[in-house]
C-alpha positions as CSV (number, residue, x, y, z in Angstrom):
1,X,4.4,-21.5,-44.5
2,X,3.3,-17.9,-44.5
3,X,-0.1,-16.8,-43.3
4,X,-3.0,-16.1,-45.7
5,X,-5.3,-13.2,-45.2
6,X,-8.3,-13.6,-47.3
7,X,-11.4,-11.5,-46.9
8,X,-12.4,-13.5,-50.0
9,X,-11.7,-11.4,-53.0
10,X,-11.1,-14.0,-55.6
11,X,-14.6,-13.9,-57.0
12,X,-15.7,-17.4,-57.9
13,X,-19.3,-18.1,-58.2
14,X,-21.6,-21.2,-58.0
15,X,-25.1,-22.1,-57.2
16,X,-25.9,-21.8,-53.6
17,X,-29.6,-22.2,-53.8
18,X,-32.0,-23.3,-56.5
19,X,-33.1,-19.8,-57.3
20,X,-30.2,-17.5,-56.7
21,X,-26.5,-17.6,-57.7
22,X,-24.1,-17.2,-54.8
23,X,-20.7,-15.7,-55.0
24,X,-18.2,-14.3,-52.5
25,X,-16.4,-11.5,-54.5
26,X,-16.0,-8.0,-53.0
27,X,-18.8,-6.4,-55.0
28,X,-21.3,-9.0,-53.8
29,X,-20.2,-8.5,-50.2
30,X,-20.6,-4.7,-50.5
31,X,-24.1,-5.2,-52.1
32,X,-25.1,-7.5,-49.3
33,X,-24.0,-5.0,-46.7
34,X,-25.9,-2.2,-48.4
35,X,-29.0,-4.3,-48.6
36,X,-28.9,-5.3,-44.9
37,X,-28.4,-1.6,-44.0
38,X,-31.3,-0.6,-46.2
39,X,-33.6,-3.1,-44.5
40,X,-32.5,-1.9,-41.1
41,X,-33.3,1.7,-42.2
42,X,-36.6,0.8,-43.6
43,X,-37.5,-1.0,-40.4
44,X,-36.6,2.1,-38.4
45,X,-38.5,4.4,-40.6
46,X,-41.7,2.4,-40.4
47,X,-41.4,1.7,-36.7
48,X,-40.7,5.4,-36.0
49,X,-43.8,6.5,-37.8
50,X,-46.0,3.9,-36.1
51,X,-44.7,4.7,-32.6
52,X,-44.9,8.4,-33.1
53,X,-48.5,8.1,-34.1
54,X,-49.2,5.9,-31.1
55,X,-47.5,8.3,-28.7
56,X,-49.2,11.4,-30.2
57,X,-52.6,9.7,-29.7
58,X,-51.7,8.8,-26.2
59,X,-50.5,12.3,-25.4
60,X,-53.9,13.8,-26.5
61,X,-55.6,11.4,-24.1
62,X,-53.2,12.2,-21.2
63,X,-54.2,15.8,-21.5
64,X,-57.8,14.8,-21.3
65,X,-57.5,12.3,-18.4
66,X,-54.5,13.5,-16.3
67,X,-53.4,9.8,-15.8
68,X,-49.8,9.5,-14.6
69,X,-49.7,5.9,-15.6
70,X,-50.7,6.8,-19.1
71,X,-48.2,9.7,-19.0
72,X,-45.4,7.2,-18.2
73,X,-46.5,4.9,-21.0
74,X,-46.6,7.9,-23.4
75,X,-43.1,9.1,-22.4
76,X,-41.7,5.7,-22.9
77,X,-43.3,5.4,-26.4
78,X,-41.9,8.7,-27.4
79,X,-38.5,7.6,-26.1
80,X,-38.8,4.4,-28.0
81,X,-39.7,6.3,-31.2
82,X,-36.6,8.5,-30.8
83,X,-34.2,5.6,-30.5
84,X,-34.8,5.1,-34.2
85,X,-32.7,8.2,-34.9
86,X,-29.3,7.0,-33.6
87,X,-29.9,3.6,-35.0
88,X,-30.7,5.1,-38.4
89,X,-27.6,7.2,-38.3
90,X,-25.5,4.1,-37.4
91,X,-27.0,2.1,-40.3
92,X,-26.2,4.9,-42.7
93,X,-22.6,5.2,-41.5
94,X,-22.2,1.4,-41.8
95,X,-22.7,1.8,-45.5
96,X,-19.6,3.8,-45.9
97,X,-16.6,2.0,-47.4
98,X,-13.5,1.3,-45.4
99,X,-10.7,4.0,-45.5
100,X,-7.1,4.2,-44.6
101,X,-8.1,5.5,-41.2
102,X,-11.2,3.4,-40.6
103,X,-9.9,0.1,-42.1
104,X,-12.9,-1.9,-41.0
105,X,-15.4,0.7,-42.0
106,X,-17.8,2.3,-39.6
107,X,-20.0,-0.7,-38.8
108,X,-19.4,-0.4,-35.1
109,X,-21.2,2.8,-35.0
110,X,-24.2,0.5,-34.6
111,X,-22.8,-0.6,-31.2
112,X,-22.6,3.0,-30.1
113,X,-26.2,3.6,-31.2
114,X,-27.1,0.6,-29.0
115,X,-25.5,2.5,-26.0
116,X,-27.7,5.5,-26.8
117,X,-30.8,3.2,-26.8
118,X,-29.9,1.9,-23.4
119,X,-29.4,5.5,-22.1
120,X,-32.8,6.6,-23.5
121,X,-34.5,3.5,-21.9
122,X,-32.8,4.5,-18.5
123,X,-34.0,8.1,-18.8
124,X,-37.6,7.0,-19.6
125,X,-37.5,4.7,-16.5
126,X,-36.3,7.7,-14.3
127,X,-39.0,10.0,-15.6
128,X,-41.8,7.5,-15.3
129,X,-40.7,6.6,-11.7
130,X,-40.4,10.2,-10.7
131,X,-43.9,11.1,-11.9
132,X,-45.4,8.1,-10.3
133,X,-43.9,8.8,-6.8
134,X,-44.9,12.4,-7.1
135,X,-48.5,11.4,-7.8
136,X,-48.6,9.0,-4.9
137,X,-47.4,11.8,-2.6
138,X,-49.8,14.4,-4.2
139,X,-52.9,12.4,-5.4
140,X,-55.0,13.9,-8.2
141,X,-58.2,12.6,-9.7
142,X,-58.1,10.8,-13.0
143,X,-60.9,11.7,-15.4
144,X,-62.5,9.3,-17.9
145,X,-60.9,6.0,-16.9
146,X,-62.4,4.4,-20.0
147,X,-60.4,6.8,-22.2
148,X,-57.2,5.8,-20.3
149,X,-58.1,2.2,-21.0
150,X,-58.5,2.9,-24.7
151,X,-55.1,4.6,-24.8
152,X,-53.5,1.6,-23.1
153,X,-55.0,-0.7,-25.8
154,X,-53.7,1.7,-28.5
155,X,-50.3,1.6,-26.9
156,X,-50.2,-2.2,-26.8
157,X,-51.2,-2.7,-30.4
158,X,-48.8,-0.1,-31.7
159,X,-45.9,-1.4,-29.8
160,X,-46.5,-5.1,-30.5
161,X,-46.6,-4.5,-34.3
162,X,-43.3,-2.4,-34.1
163,X,-41.7,-5.1,-31.8
164,X,-42.4,-7.9,-34.2
165,X,-41.1,-6.0,-37.1
166,X,-37.9,-4.8,-35.5
167,X,-37.0,-8.2,-33.9
168,X,-37.7,-10.0,-37.2
169,X,-35.5,-7.6,-39.2
170,X,-32.9,-7.4,-36.6
171,X,-32.4,-11.1,-36.4
172,X,-32.4,-11.5,-40.1
173,X,-29.6,-8.9,-40.6
174,X,-27.7,-9.7,-37.4
175,X,-28.3,-6.4,-35.6
176,X,-28.1,-6.6,-31.8
177,X,-29.1,-3.0,-31.4
178,X,-32.3,-3.4,-33.5
179,X,-33.2,-6.6,-31.7
180,X,-32.7,-4.8,-28.4
181,X,-34.9,-2.0,-29.6
182,X,-37.6,-4.5,-30.7
183,X,-37.5,-6.1,-27.2
184,X,-37.9,-2.7,-25.8
185,X,-41.0,-2.0,-27.8
186,X,-42.5,-5.4,-26.9
187,X,-42.2,-4.6,-23.2
188,X,-43.7,-1.2,-23.8
189,X,-46.7,-3.0,-25.2
190,X,-47.2,-5.0,-22.0
191,X,-46.8,-1.9,-19.9
192,X,-49.6,-0.3,-22.0
193,X,-51.8,-3.1,-20.9
194,X,-50.9,-2.3,-17.3
195,X,-52.3,1.2,-18.0
196,X,-55.7,-0.6,-18.7
197,X,-55.4,-2.3,-15.3
198,X,-54.8,1.0,-13.6
199,X,-57.9,2.5,-15.4
200,X,-60.0,-0.4,-14.2
201,X,-58.8,0.3,-10.6
202,X,-59.8,3.9,-10.9
203,X,-63.1,3.1,-12.3
204,X,-63.9,0.8,-9.3
205,X,-63.0,3.5,-6.8
206,X,-59.3,3.0,-6.1
207,X,-57.6,6.1,-7.4
208,X,-54.1,5.0,-6.1
209,X,-54.2,2.3,-8.8
210,X,-53.0,4.9,-11.3
211,X,-49.7,5.9,-9.7
212,X,-49.1,2.3,-8.5
213,X,-49.4,1.1,-12.1
214,X,-47.0,3.9,-13.1
215,X,-44.5,2.3,-10.7
216,X,-45.1,-1.1,-12.1
217,X,-44.4,0.3,-15.6
218,X,-41.1,1.7,-14.2
219,X,-40.0,-1.7,-12.9
220,X,-40.9,-3.3,-16.3
221,X,-38.8,-0.7,-18.0
222,X,-35.9,-1.5,-15.7
223,X,-36.1,-5.2,-16.7
224,X,-36.0,-4.1,-20.4
225,X,-33.0,-1.9,-19.5
226,X,-31.2,-4.9,-18.0
227,X,-31.7,-7.1,-21.0
228,X,-30.9,-4.4,-23.6
229,X,-27.8,-3.4,-21.8
230,X,-26.6,-7.0,-21.5
231,X,-27.1,-7.4,-25.3
232,X,-25.5,-4.2,-26.2
233,X,-22.5,-4.3,-23.9
234,X,-21.7,-7.9,-24.8
235,X,-21.5,-6.7,-28.4
236,X,-19.2,-3.9,-27.5
237,X,-16.9,-6.4,-25.7
238,X,-16.8,-8.6,-28.9
239,X,-18.9,-11.4,-27.4
240,X,-20.1,-14.0,-29.8
241,X,-22.2,-17.1,-29.5
242,X,-19.8,-19.9,-28.2
243,X,-21.8,-22.3,-30.5
244,X,-20.6,-20.4,-33.5
245,X,-17.0,-20.7,-32.4
246,X,-17.4,-24.5,-31.9
247,X,-19.1,-24.8,-35.3
248,X,-16.3,-22.8,-37.0
249,X,-13.6,-25.1,-35.5
250,X,-15.4,-28.3,-36.5
251,X,-15.9,-26.9,-40.0
252,X,-12.2,-26.0,-40.4
253,X,-11.2,-29.5,-39.1
254,X,-13.5,-31.3,-41.5
255,X,-11.7,-29.9,-44.6
256,X,-9.4,-32.5,-46.2
257,X,-5.7,-31.6,-45.5
258,X,-6.3,-29.7,-42.3
259,X,-4.5,-31.4,-39.5
260,X,-5.4,-28.9,-36.7
261,X,-7.2,-25.6,-36.0
262,X,-6.4,-23.2,-33.3
263,X,-6.4,-19.5,-32.2
264,X,-9.9,-19.0,-33.5
265,X,-11.1,-15.4,-33.1
266,X,-14.5,-13.9,-34.1
267,X,-15.9,-10.5,-33.7
268,X,-18.8,-8.4,-34.9
269,X,-18.4,-5.4,-37.2
270,X,-21.8,-3.9,-37.2
271,X,-24.2,-6.7,-38.1
272,X,-21.5,-8.9,-39.9
273,X,-19.0,-11.3,-38.4
274,X,-15.2,-11.5,-39.1
275,X,-13.0,-14.4,-38.1
276,X,-9.4,-15.4,-38.0
277,X,-7.8,-18.7,-37.2
278,X,-4.6,-20.8,-37.7
279,X,-4.7,-24.2,-39.4
280,X,-2.1,-26.8,-39.4
281,X,-1.2,-28.5,-42.7
282,X,1.4,-31.0,-43.9
283,X,4.9,-29.6,-43.9
284,X,5.6,-30.7,-47.4
285,X,2.7,-28.8,-49.0
286,X,3.8,-26.2,-51.6
287,X,2.9,-22.6,-51.0
288,X,0.3,-22.8,-53.8
289,X,-1.3,-25.9,-52.2
290,X,-1.4,-24.3,-48.8
291,X,-3.0,-21.2,-50.3
292,X,-5.7,-23.2,-52.0
293,X,-6.4,-25.2,-48.8
294,X,-6.8,-21.9,-46.9
295,X,-9.3,-20.7,-49.4
296,X,-11.2,-24.0,-49.1
297,X,-11.3,-23.5,-45.3
298,X,-12.6,-20.0,-45.8
299,X,-15.2,-21.1,-48.3
300,X,-16.6,-23.7,-46.0
301,X,-16.8,-21.2,-43.1
302,X,-18.5,-18.6,-45.1
303,X,-21.2,-21.1,-46.1
304,X,-21.6,-22.5,-42.6
305,X,-21.5,-19.6,-40.1
306,X,-24.4,-17.2,-40.4
307,X,-23.5,-13.6,-41.2
308,X,-19.8,-14.4,-41.5
309,X,-18.5,-12.2,-44.3
310,X,-14.6,-12.3,-44.0
311,X,-12.0,-14.8,-42.7
312,X,-8.3,-14.5,-42.3
313,X,-6.5,-17.9,-42.4
314,X,-3.0,-18.5,-41.2
315,X,-1.4,-21.8,-42.4
316,X,1.5,-23.4,-40.5
317,X,3.3,-26.7,-41.1
318,X,2.8,-29.7,-38.9
319,X,6.5,-29.8,-38.1
320,X,9.1,-26.9,-37.8
321,X,6.5,-24.2,-37.0
322,X,8.0,-23.6,-33.5
323,X,11.2,-22.1,-34.9
324,X,9.2,-19.5,-36.9
325,X,7.1,-18.7,-33.9
326,X,10.2,-18.0,-31.8
327,X,10.7,-14.9,-34.0
328,X,7.7,-13.1,-32.5
329,X,7.3,-15.0,-29.3
330,X,8.8,-12.2,-27.1
331,X,6.2,-9.8,-28.5
332,X,3.3,-11.7,-27.0
């Protein structure tokens, strides 16, 4: 039997839900990809606006109070707002159609944007840490601690709203970079609350509380950096959830006529999954029957695995396949 490569272009349609017809033809897949990218861009635009307003409001209060803890929080909020730029560019690039040079399209630009997010988080940690240590070595008074506390509350509210929105959209469209950016914003919110604690310390006669809280914020940013880097670099290395791999194998084996399934591979292209696998079928099947069976396996997988948009199926006979494999065995 020959292999069957199907990114599902045969265009059949049926009811997938009570309200919306569901089909797998290429036009529908392109429309879905465009819609997920649009949702990602909308999430970035709104969160960029919200975080920019939050950071500008905090910056004004930094100039009034001279708080280094608040300065660190403000720097981090500006950095978080700016991460929307590379992510937005990546989402727009991901809309572009595949070409003869970029045969999978440009969806993986999103992974590169994730690296930029990680670098921005690292830079904000370095700046916040430097300013805090400098203030410990050269203490300066903090004016209007109640204003600092107000700025911390503003930072928390702005970041938490952005975090919820980014994480929600990121999980819905399968964007690891957008989820990482949302987690980054959520931790920013809690570091803003730490600014409130520093202001309370200053108000009660402990001026060192301000730079100490700045160092606490730096440590919190480093924890965010670790989690975001883990998420992004796993995606760069084509990591997928092992549970999805197990589910795909079980789904293929459950199709009538499939005698075995092996060599399953899955990878992310942007915020969509692609898969390939080999299935064993009866040796006496006709090419037409094996082709139809491969399509049925693909169809089941597309319905079962979240965000899976393309599958390549290789069919091989239950007996005699070894002779065909010997042709290319020395290349592996």
